[in-house]
N, C-alpha and C positions, 0 to 999 in steps of 0.2 A: 504494500500500500504506500501511497505517497502522502507525506506529512509536511506542513509548513514548518513546524518546530518539533524537534525530537530531543528529549532529555533523558540521559542515562544516569540514574541515581536519584533517589527520592529522600534525601536527608536535608541537612542545613542548606547547602548550596543549591542543590537541584530544585527543591521546593521554593526557595526564595526566588530563583529565576523564573520558575513556572508562574508564580503569582504576578510577576512583572509582565511577562509575555501575555498572560490572559487579560490583564488590566488594559494593556495597550492595544491588543488585537483580539477582542472577544470572539470574533467570528472565525478566526484562523483555526486550522486543525493542529492539535497539540497532542503528542504521545509522551507519557512519562512512564519509564519502566524502572524496576528495582529488583536486584538479584535476590535479596532476602525478603522474608515475609513481614519484617518490621520496618516502618518508615518513621522519620521525624522523632528520634528519641535522643535522650541526653546520656550519651556514653560516658561523659565526665562524672555522672552520678553513680556509676556502677560500684565503686568501692564503698560508697555510703549505703548501698543496698546490701552489700556483703556484710557490713558491720551490723546491720539491723537498724541503723538510724533512719533509713527510708524503708517503709514497711514492705513494699513489693516492687517487682520489676515494672508493673503496670504504671506506677507513679512516675516513671521516667519517660513514658510514651506521650508525646505531645499530640500527635494525630495518628489515627488509623487510616487506611485507604478510604474507608467509608466516611469517617468524620471529616477528612480533608475534602472529599468530593462534595459533601453537604455544605461545608462552610466556604469553600473557595470555588466550587464548580469545576474542579479539575479531577479527572480520573487518574488513578495511579495503578498500574499493573504490577503486581508482585510475582516473584518466582520467574522473572524474565531476565535473562543474562545476556548482555552484549558480548559476543564472542569474537567479533572482528568488525573493523570499519574499513570502508572503501571510499576514501575522500574523492578520488577521481570520478566516481560515478554517484557520489552523494548518497551512499547507502550504508546500512548497518545490518549485520547478521545477528539475529536474536534467537536464543535458545529457550524453549519452554522447559523449566526445571522439572516439571512434573511428568511431561510426556517425552522429553528428549527431542521434540521436533524443532528444527531450525528453519527460520523464515528470514527473508530479506526485505527490509523496508527502505524507502527512499525519503530523503529530507531536503528541505531548503536551507535550514539552519539547525546545527547540532550543538548540544552542550554535553560535555563530559563532566560529570559530577559524582564520580564513583568513590570518592573518599580514599581512605587508606585502609590497609589490612594489617593485622598483627604479624610481625616477623616471627618466623619459626626456627627453632634450633634443629640441626640435622640429627642429633642423637635422641630426640624426644619423639615418642609415638603419641601424637595428639589425639588419636582415636582411643587410646587407653583410658579406661575409667580411672579418674583421679588425677589426670594431667590436664591442665586448663590454660588457654589464653584468657585474657581479660579485656575484651574489646567490644563485644556485641551483646544484645539482649539474649540471644541464644546462649552465649557463654555464661551469662549471669544466671539464667534459668538452670543450666546444667550444674553450675557451682552450688546454687542454693539447694537443689535436690540432693546432691552428693553430701553436702555438709549436714543436711537434715537426717539423711539415712545413716551415714557412717560416723558422724560426730568426731571428726579428726581432732587430735590433740597436738600434733606437730606438723607445721607447714614449712615447706621449702619454697622460697621465692628466688627466682633467677632474674636479677635486674634490680637496680636501686635508683631508678629515675623517678619522675613524678608519680606515675601510676604504681610503681613498685612500692614507693614510700606510703602512698595513701592506702594501698592494700595491706601493708604491714601494720599500719595503725588499725585498720578494720579488723584484722585477725586478732591482734593483741586485745582489742576491746571485747572480743568473744572468748577471751581466756585461752587462746591457742598459742603455743610456743612457736616462735618464728625464727627460722634460720634464713638469712638473706645473703645471697651471693652476687658479687659485683666484679666484673672483669676490670673496671677502671680502678683508680687508686682510692676511691671512696664513694659514698652515696652523694646524690645531687650534684654531680660533677658539671652539669651545664649551668649551674647557678654561680653567682659571685662568691668569693671566700666568706664574706659576712654571713651569707645564708648557709653555706656548707658547714661552717663551724657551729651555728645554732642547731642545725638539723642533726649533726653528729652528736652533740651534747644531749639532745632530747632522746636520740636512739639509745645512748648509754644509760641515761636516767631511767628509761623504760625497760631496760633489760633485753632489748632485741639484739640478737647476735648477728652482726654484719661481718662478712668475710670479704674484704677488699682484695683486689689483685688476684682473684680466685676464679679459675675456670672449671666448670663442670665437664668432666671427660666422658662420663657415662651415667645413665640412669636405668636401673633395672628394678624389677618388681618380684616379690616373693609373697604370695598370698595377697594380703591387703597392705603390705609394707613396701615402700619405695626405698631404694638404696642409691645414694648419690655419691659418685666417686670423684674426688679431686686429686691433685698431685700429691697432697700431703695427708689427706684424711678421708674417711668415709662417713656419711651422715645417713640417718634414717628419718623418714617422714611418712605421714599418712596421706598427704595431699601435696601436689606440686603445681606451682604457678609459673608460667613463662611470661615475663613482662619486660621484654628487651627492646620495645619500641615498635614503630609501625613503618610501613613503606607504601608509597602510592599504589593504588589498585588499578594499574593501567596496562596490564599484560596484553589485553585485547587490542591495544593500539598498534603493537608490533612495529614501532618505528615509522608509522605512516605520517606522523606529525612530529614536530620538534619536541624532544624530551631530554631531560638531564640523565646522568648516569644512574641515579636512583629511581628512574622511571617517572619522575614528576614532569607533567606537561608544561612546557614553556609558553607563557602568555604575555601579552602586553598589558598595559594598564586598563584597557577596555575589556580584558578577558579573552581577547581573540588569540588563537594559536597561529602557527605558521600557515594554516589554511584559512582563508578569509571567511569561510562559512562554518568553521568549527570553533567553538569556545570551550573553555575549561575553567572550573572554579572549585574551591574547597581544598580538602586535604590531598587531592590527586594532582594539584597544580602548584607551580611556583607563585610567589606573591611579591609585589614591589615593596621594598623597604625604603621608606622616605629618608631615613638618616644616612643609609649607605648608598642610596641612589642606584640600587640594582635589585634584581630579583633574588629571593632567598626561599628556602623551604621552611615554612613555619606553620605546621598544622595545628589549628586551634578552631574551636567551634564558632567563636564570635567572628573571627576572620572569615570563615567559610560562609557565614550568612551574608556578610558585606560583599564578598566577592561574587556570590551568587546573584545578589541584587543588581550589582553593576553589570554582570554578564547578561542577565535577563533583559535589563533596560536596553542594552546595545543590540542584542539579538532582535529586539522589537523595533529597532530603528532609531533609537536615541543615540546621543554622542556624549557618553559620560565616562570620565576617567576616575579610577580608584586612587584616592590620595596617597594610599600606602599605609604601612604599619611601622611601628618602631620597636616591636618585640616586647610588648607589655604582657606580663603574666603574674598570676597570684596562686598560692597554694596553701592549704591548711595542713598542718602536721601536728597532731595532738593539740596542745594549747597554742602552738605557734601559728602565726599568720606571716608568711614570707612572700615577698613580691619583688619584681624586677622590671625595669624598662630600659630600652636603649642598650648601650654597651657597658660591660664591666671594664675595669682597668686592664685586665688581661686581654679582653677582646679588642679594646682600643689599640693596645700595643701590637697585636697581631695585624690590625688594619693599617699599621704605620702612623697612627694618630698620637701625637704627643699630648698626654693628658695627665691630670692630677686628680687624686681622690680626696674628698673632704667628708669627714664623718662626725656625727654627734649622737649622744644618747640622752634622751629627755623623757619624762613621764608622758604617757599618751593622753592624760587628762591633767587637770590641776593636781599637783602632788598631794594636796590635803583631801581630795575628793575620794570617797570609798571606791575601791576597785582599780585605782590608778596603778599602772605597771609601766615598766621601762620599754621604750621604743628606740631602736637603733636605725639610723639612716645613713647611707653613704651616697654622695653625689660625685659623679665623674664629669669633669669639665675640661674642655680643650684648653691647653696652656696659652696658645697665642691669642685666642679671642674671648675666652671665658664662657664660650657657648656650652650649655649643658648637653652632654651626649649620653648620659646614663644615670641610673640610680638604683639602689636596692634598699629594702626595708625589712625589718624583723620586729615583731611585737606580739603581744598576746591579745590584742584587740583586733582591729581590722586594718591590715596594712594598706588597704586601698586608700585610706585617708591621706597617706603619704605618697603612694606611688602614682595615683591618678593625677595630682597636680604636677608631679615630676614628668609624667608622660606627656602632659600638655606642653611643658617646658621643652622637652626633647622635640616634640612634633612641630612646635612653632619657632624653634631656634632661640629661645630665651637664654639670656646669660645668667651666670651664677650671681652676678650683682643684682639683676632684676629679681631673682628668686629670694634673695636675702631680705627684700622689703615687700615681698608678696603679701597682699592683704588677706591673710588666712582667717578662718572662723575661730572665734574664742568664746567659750563658756565653760566653767569648771567641770560639768559632767561629760564634756566632749573633747576638749582640747585645752592645753595650757596657753599662756600668752606667747611664749616662744616654743613652738613645737620642734621636733627633731629635724624636720626637713629645712625649716627656716634657719635653725641654729647651724646646721651643716653648711648651708649656703653662705651664711655670714662669715664663716671661717675662710671661704674662698673669695669673698668680695672685699675683705679688708686689706 
């Protein structure tokens, strides 16, 4: 069949684009397909469902195909996988997951919004009961069923990035002993040193066993017990989690459009690929970094929504450019709230930027107000201009109160001198007169 618009993927980016296309071209033909049976869900919430803080997997689902069609007037076909694209003939091969039938559809404009898939380790049998990725609603359902039935006491986590850390907290909350293995020199290695130190201290305080610079060589199973072999020691566990990151789900593109080595589709700021009639958005694509003035791979749900919106607008005939990101992120780890924007000092040095770090530690509320706790902030500023190019924050409140203004500073090119006199909110229950962000900035502006 011939379609005016064809969208592959029905999560953040794909559905955001679909809404824009439908709004601008209500009479146009639009097909949206999705490989899995779940659409529009909050994958970032999965660790909190594992911990029990979120009651069920259903709480993470924003739309079902039925509710999306009812509220937006757009049909979404689930269990339909794009297996190959043919840019020259404007067509897509689609496989029906239930019947195995493969059909070919033609399009005028195509959007690739297939997201990312969990990376897999070659020595793990992911079909084995008790071994899990932590990426989809299907993964979560299997995890919850296994934990309810087997009630594991010891968990092995391979990976100590964001999801690995959130999962270690979730399991610890359930009273499960955690062994965490990381090939890098420590946990949270993509974060600045300020955050890494705080995370490591919290890990030690909570009694989670993290083994850095450690590679798992083999995982075997005897009965219900798993045995993990490293170079130095063997470990036993009742459940194994693989949380080593994700990779763009773009195998079906087969090099027919421009892609990076990791498989991410290369797009311009309009969302257009190397083919003028094919767009890409979300975790399957590169994204423009405003600070670095080039594309980077930075998979994040909030970014995917924005990229999808821009791509959909342009597919529908508008001329919108994505302003870009500056790499802002935030994470909860037990009582800690940690956040980052822009570049760390280490990253600035790798980019060849001469920069300095300025830090301060201040109460997050008026010091005399009940519940006040220490907040630490570090600002990175370019030496020659004073331009703020990064920041990090650690506190036990909400680090967004520090990192969001810092992100605005990075995004707009504000100097550290400007930030030192920033008119921030003050009231004893919420903030001190001189908060940690302002205090750090003043050190660099004097």
